[in-house]
C-alpha positions as CSV (number, residue, x, y, z in Angstrom):
1,M,94.9,151.3,140.7
2,P,98.5,150.0,140.8
3,A,100.5,150.3,144.0
4,V,102.1,153.7,144.4
5,E,105.9,153.6,144.7
6,T,107.3,155.8,147.5
7,A,110.9,154.6,147.6
8,A,113.4,155.3,144.9
9,V,114.3,152.3,142.8
10,S,116.5,154.3,140.5
11,R,117.7,157.8,139.9
12,L,115.5,157.7,136.8
13,H,112.4,156.7,138.7
14,E,112.1,158.4,142.0
15,R,108.4,159.0,142.9
16,Q,104.9,158.2,141.7
17,S,101.6,159.4,143.2
18,Y,98.1,160.4,142.2
19,D,98.1,163.2,144.8
20,P,99.7,166.5,143.8
21,A,100.5,167.2,147.5
22,D,103.0,164.4,147.3
23,F,105.1,166.5,145.0
24,A,106.7,169.8,146.1
25,V,106.0,172.8,144.0
26,P,109.0,172.9,141.7
27,A,111.5,175.8,142.0
28,G,113.3,175.1,138.8
29,R,116.5,173.6,140.3
30,E,115.1,170.0,140.3
31,E,116.6,167.7,137.7
32,E,113.2,167.1,136.1
33,W,112.4,170.8,135.9
34,R,115.7,172.5,135.3
35,F,115.2,173.0,131.6
36,T,111.5,174.1,131.8
37,P,110.8,177.9,132.1
38,L,108.4,177.6,135.1
39,R,107.3,181.3,134.7
40,R,105.6,180.4,131.4
41,L,103.5,177.5,132.8
42,R,100.7,179.9,133.9
43,G,100.4,178.3,137.3
44,L,99.9,174.7,136.2
45,H,102.8,173.6,138.5
46,T,101.5,175.4,141.6
47,D,98.8,175.1,144.2
48,E,96.9,178.2,143.0
49,P,93.4,177.8,141.8
50,L,93.0,178.4,138.1
51,A,90.1,179.6,136.1
52,E,88.4,176.9,134.0
53,G,89.7,176.8,130.5
54,K,87.8,176.0,127.3
55,V,89.0,172.8,125.6
56,A,86.8,170.5,123.5
57,V,87.6,166.8,122.9
58,A,86.1,165.0,119.9
59,G,86.6,161.5,118.6
60,E,86.1,159.6,115.3
61,A,86.3,155.9,115.8
62,A,87.4,153.4,113.1
63,S,85.3,150.3,112.5
64,G,85.4,148.0,115.4
65,V,86.7,150.6,117.8
66,A,84.6,152.2,120.6
67,I,84.9,155.7,122.0
68,E,83.1,156.7,125.2
69,K,83.3,159.5,127.8
70,T,83.6,158.9,131.6
71,E,84.3,160.7,134.8
72,H,86.4,160.5,137.9
73,G,86.0,157.3,139.8
74,D,85.8,155.0,136.8
75,P,88.0,152.0,137.7
76,R,89.4,151.8,134.2
77,L,91.3,155.1,134.8
78,G,94.8,155.0,136.2
79,L,95.3,151.3,135.8
80,A,98.5,151.6,133.8
81,Y,99.9,154.9,134.9
82,V,100.7,156.7,138.1
83,P,101.7,160.3,137.7
84,A,105.4,161.0,138.1
85,D,105.5,164.8,138.6
86,R,103.3,167.5,140.0
87,V,101.6,168.8,136.9
88,S,100.8,165.2,135.8
89,A,99.3,164.5,139.3
90,R,97.3,167.7,139.2
91,A,96.0,166.8,135.7
92,F,94.8,163.4,137.1
93,A,93.2,165.1,140.1
94,E,91.4,167.9,138.3
95,F,90.2,166.6,134.9
96,R,86.4,166.8,134.5
97,E,85.9,164.2,131.8
98,A,88.0,161.3,130.4
99,T,87.9,159.6,127.0
100,L,88.1,155.9,126.7
101,I,89.1,154.3,123.4
102,T,88.7,150.5,123.4
103,V,89.9,148.0,120.7
104,P,88.4,144.6,121.5
105,A,90.6,141.5,121.4
106,N,91.4,140.1,118.0
107,T,90.1,143.2,116.2
108,E,92.0,144.3,113.1
109,S,91.6,148.0,112.6
110,S,93.8,149.4,109.9
111,A,92.0,152.7,109.5
112,P,93.0,155.4,112.1
113,T,90.9,156.4,115.0
114,Y,91.1,160.2,115.5
115,L,90.9,162.1,118.8
116,T,91.0,165.9,118.5
117,V,91.7,168.2,121.4
118,R,90.9,171.8,120.5
119,G,91.4,174.8,122.7
120,E,89.3,177.9,122.4
121,S,91.3,180.2,124.6
122,A,94.6,180.4,126.4
123,E,92.8,182.0,129.4
124,G,92.2,179.7,132.4
125,A,93.4,176.1,132.4
126,A,92.0,172.7,131.4
127,F,92.9,169.2,132.3
128,G,92.3,166.0,130.4
129,H,92.7,162.2,130.6
130,T,92.6,159.5,127.8
131,V,92.9,155.7,128.0
132,V,93.5,153.7,124.9
133,T,93.1,149.9,125.5
134,V,94.1,147.4,122.8
135,G,92.9,143.9,123.5
136,A,95.0,140.7,123.0
137,N,96.1,140.1,119.4
138,A,94.3,143.3,118.3
139,R,95.7,145.9,115.9
140,A,94.9,149.6,116.0
141,V,96.0,153.1,114.8
142,V,95.2,156.1,116.9
143,V,95.9,159.8,115.9
144,L,95.9,162.4,118.6
145,E,95.7,166.0,117.4
146,Y,96.0,169.1,119.5
147,T,95.0,172.4,118.0
148,G,93.9,175.9,119.0
149,S,94.7,178.1,122.0
150,A,94.9,176.6,125.4
151,T,96.6,176.2,128.7
152,Y,96.3,172.4,129.0
153,A,97.7,169.5,131.0
154,D,96.7,165.9,130.4
155,N,97.7,162.2,130.8
156,V,97.3,159.6,128.1
157,E,97.4,155.8,128.9
158,F,98.1,153.2,126.3
159,V,97.4,149.6,127.4
160,V,98.4,147.0,124.8
161,G,97.4,143.4,125.6
162,D,99.4,140.3,124.8
163,G,100.2,140.0,121.1
164,G,98.6,143.4,120.4
165,S,99.9,146.2,118.2
166,L,99.2,149.9,118.5
167,V,100.4,152.7,116.3
168,V,100.1,156.2,117.8
169,V,100.7,159.6,116.1
170,S,100.5,162.6,118.3
171,L,100.3,166.0,116.5
172,Q,101.0,169.1,118.6
173,G,99.8,171.7,116.2
174,W,98.8,174.3,118.8
175,A,98.4,178.0,118.1
176,D,101.3,180.3,119.0
177,D,100.0,181.1,122.5
178,A,99.3,177.6,123.8
179,V,100.9,175.9,126.8
180,H,100.7,172.1,126.9
181,L,102.2,169.6,129.4
182,S,101.4,166.0,128.7
183,H,102.4,162.5,129.7
184,H,101.9,159.6,127.4
185,H,102.4,156.2,129.1
186,A,102.3,152.8,127.5
187,Q,102.1,149.5,129.2
188,L,103.0,146.6,126.9
189,G,101.9,143.0,127.4
190,K,103.6,139.8,126.2
191,D,104.9,140.2,122.7
192,A,103.0,143.5,122.3
193,R,104.2,146.2,120.0
194,L,104.0,150.0,120.1
195,A,105.0,152.6,117.5
196,H,104.6,156.1,119.0
197,T,105.5,159.2,116.9
198,A,105.3,162.7,118.3
199,V,105.3,165.7,115.9
200,T,105.6,169.0,117.7
201,L,105.5,172.2,115.7
202,G,103.0,174.5,117.4
203,G,102.6,176.1,120.8
204,S,104.4,178.6,122.9
205,L,105.6,176.0,125.4
206,V,105.1,172.2,124.9
207,R,106.5,169.6,127.3
208,L,105.7,166.0,126.2
209,A,106.8,163.0,128.2
210,P,106.3,159.6,126.5
211,S,107.1,156.6,128.6
212,V,107.0,152.8,128.2
213,R,106.9,150.0,130.7
214,Y,107.0,146.3,129.8
215,A,104.6,144.2,131.8
216,A,105.7,140.9,130.3
217,P,108.5,139.5,128.1
218,G,108.8,140.1,124.3
219,G,107.6,143.7,124.1
220,D,108.8,146.0,121.3
221,A,108.6,149.8,121.4
222,E,109.5,152.3,118.7
223,L,109.4,155.9,119.9
224,R,110.0,158.6,117.3
225,G,109.8,162.3,117.3
226,L,110.0,165.4,115.0
227,Y,110.1,169.0,116.3
228,F,110.8,172.4,114.8
229,A,111.2,175.3,117.3
230,D,110.9,178.9,116.1
231,A,111.7,182.2,117.8
232,G,110.5,182.1,121.4
233,Q,109.2,178.5,121.3
234,H,110.1,176.0,124.0
235,L,109.6,172.4,122.9
236,E,110.6,169.8,125.4
237,H,110.4,166.0,125.1
238,R,111.3,163.7,128.0
239,L,111.4,160.0,127.2
240,F,111.5,157.2,129.7
241,V,111.8,153.5,128.7
242,D,111.5,151.1,131.7
243,H,112.9,147.7,130.8
244,A,111.4,145.6,133.6
245,E,111.0,142.3,131.7
246,R,113.3,140.1,129.8
247,N,113.7,139.9,126.0
248,C,112.2,143.3,125.2
249,R,113.3,145.8,122.6
250,S,113.2,149.6,122.3
251,R,114.3,152.1,119.8
252,V,114.1,155.9,120.4
253,T,114.7,158.3,117.5
254,Y,114.1,162.0,117.7
255,R,115.1,164.8,115.3
256,G,114.7,168.5,115.8
257,A,115.5,171.8,114.1
258,L,115.7,175.2,115.7
259,Q,115.6,178.7,114.2
260,G,115.0,182.2,115.5
261,E,115.9,184.2,118.7
262,G,115.0,182.3,121.9
263,A,114.0,179.0,120.2
264,H,114.7,176.3,122.7
265,G,114.6,172.5,122.2
266,V,115.0,170.0,125.0
267,W,115.3,166.3,124.6
268,I,115.8,164.0,127.6
269,G,116.2,160.3,126.9
270,D,116.1,158.1,130.0
271,V,116.4,154.3,129.7
272,I,116.7,151.9,132.6
273,I,117.4,148.2,132.3
274,R,116.4,146.5,135.5
275,A,118.2,143.5,137.0
276,Q,115.6,141.0,135.8
277,A,115.4,142.4,132.2
278,T,117.9,140.1,130.7
279,G,118.0,139.9,126.9
280,T,117.2,143.6,126.5
281,D,118.0,145.3,123.2
282,T,117.8,149.1,123.3
283,Y,119.1,152.2,121.6
284,E,118.2,155.9,121.7
285,Y,119.2,158.6,119.3
286,N,118.7,162.4,119.2
287,R,119.9,164.8,116.5
288,N,119.3,168.5,116.3
289,L,119.9,171.0,113.5
290,V,120.7,174.6,114.7
291,L,119.7,176.8,111.8
292,T,120.3,180.3,113.2
293,D,122.1,182.1,116.0
294,G,120.2,182.8,119.2
295,T,118.8,179.3,119.7
296,R,119.5,176.8,122.5
297,V,119.3,173.0,122.5
298,D,119.7,170.7,125.4
299,S,120.1,167.0,124.6
300,V,120.7,164.6,127.5
301,P,120.6,160.8,127.0
302,N,120.7,158.6,130.2
303,L,121.2,154.9,130.3
304,E,121.1,152.9,133.5
305,I,122.0,149.2,133.3
306,L,121.4,146.9,136.2
307,T,122.3,143.6,134.5
308,G,125.1,142.5,132.3
309,E,123.0,140.1,130.3
310,V,121.8,142.4,127.4
311,I,121.8,142.0,123.7
312,G,122.6,145.7,123.2
313,A,122.3,149.0,124.9
314,G,123.5,152.4,123.6
315,H,122.7,156.0,122.9
316,A,123.9,158.9,120.8
317,S,123.2,162.6,120.7
318,A,124.4,165.3,118.2
319,S,123.6,168.9,117.8
320,G,125.1,171.3,115.2
321,R,124.7,173.4,112.1
322,L,124.1,172.3,108.5
323,E,127.2,170.7,107.1
324,D,128.9,172.8,104.5
325,Q,129.8,169.8,102.3
326,H,126.1,169.0,101.8
327,L,125.3,172.6,100.8
328,F,128.4,172.7,98.5
329,Y,127.4,169.5,96.8
330,L,124.0,170.9,95.8
331,M,125.2,174.4,95.0
332,A,127.9,172.9,92.7
333,R,125.0,171.5,90.7
334,G,123.4,174.9,90.1
335,I,121.0,174.9,93.1
336,P,120.8,178.3,94.8
337,R,122.0,178.3,98.4
338,E,118.6,178.9,100.0
339,E,117.0,176.1,98.0
340,A,119.9,173.8,98.8
341,R,119.4,174.6,102.5
342,K,115.7,173.6,102.3
343,L,116.6,170.4,100.5
344,V,119.0,169.3,103.2
345,I,116.5,170.0,106.0
346,R,113.8,168.1,104.1
347,G,116.1,165.2,103.9
348,F,116.9,165.5,107.6
349,F,113.3,164.9,108.4
350,G,112.3,162.9,105.4
351,Q,113.3,159.5,106.6
352,L,111.4,159.8,109.8
353,I,108.3,161.1,108.1
354,G,108.5,158.2,105.6
355,Q,108.3,155.8,108.5
356,L,104.9,157.0,109.6
357,E,102.4,154.2,109.5
358,V,99.5,156.6,108.6
359,P,100.2,157.6,104.9
360,E,97.7,160.4,104.8
361,L,99.6,162.2,107.5
362,R,102.9,162.2,105.6
363,D,102.0,165.0,103.2
364,R,100.4,167.0,106.0
365,I,103.6,166.9,108.1
366,T,105.8,167.5,105.2
367,A,103.8,170.6,104.3
368,A,104.0,171.8,107.9
369,V,107.8,171.5,107.9
370,E,107.8,173.4,104.5
371,A,105.8,176.2,106.2
372,E,108.4,176.4,109.0
373,L,111.1,176.7,106.4
374,A,109.2,179.5,104.6
């Protein structure tokens, strides 16, 4: 396992540990927890023992890709990621079975490998761990799909070797009563590439934290997200991109929509460019459409730059209602207002959906957005 950092190196990167006891039980005033309704976490963030939940994990491997199960103590677990908050550390300490997806070096796998996590009940709690390893100069596509009812916390490690390429699509399609807290962490080797897309539509409360760390120069990461919060839903995405090597690139693009009383969307975009990471090129962007009264959106981009030798570094965030001129343009051509509204929202998400590297998922996600609009 990598060395555990105990001293703060940045306000964006304060503590890491595999032991839940190294993290205080959050009270809700901490920066990393202030937007999360702790009362809805069903004890995942506390010390209290929790009844065992019922969650099943199943995989379908593409040609050339191996899927296996393992348990605590396997030295291949935790090599790339050290938990950075209490729930993540608890998930690492308490999972019963881990899933390993391995793509050997020089393997070209264009068909997706699927991993499905299905909850059978929101009673009790379950914990999981997944490691996806892509060998040097290999290519792979992995689809993670979360469905059903559950109270679930997990960690997912992505290790991409030198010259490797990994496409990840994570579909949070939970039932309305599900609670899910998850960390997705990617470690990129020399000239490695990651495209990670999160689609969050289901669940009562979902908090997803994708992060990237560059282990060698030349890495490239695209982090994309789409979320649609309905009445009472809390959908939270916390991004962290750690530029620790020179000549690496990152792009973060997340789009969300909110409708209904109590719908809450949270987007936190943290990027650090360390002193040695010269030649960095990074940009992060979040935009939210507020469709009705009674919703709340929090969008907080953070950029910490410790070197002046960068190619580019910036961020943007915007939240607001549908623009009247777009609706007027369509209505002036005979399109009824409600249909015009749907067309604008489809266009808002359409470009991002069109970038998905898994064509068979585009229609599914488009249909899911249509269902939200209905």
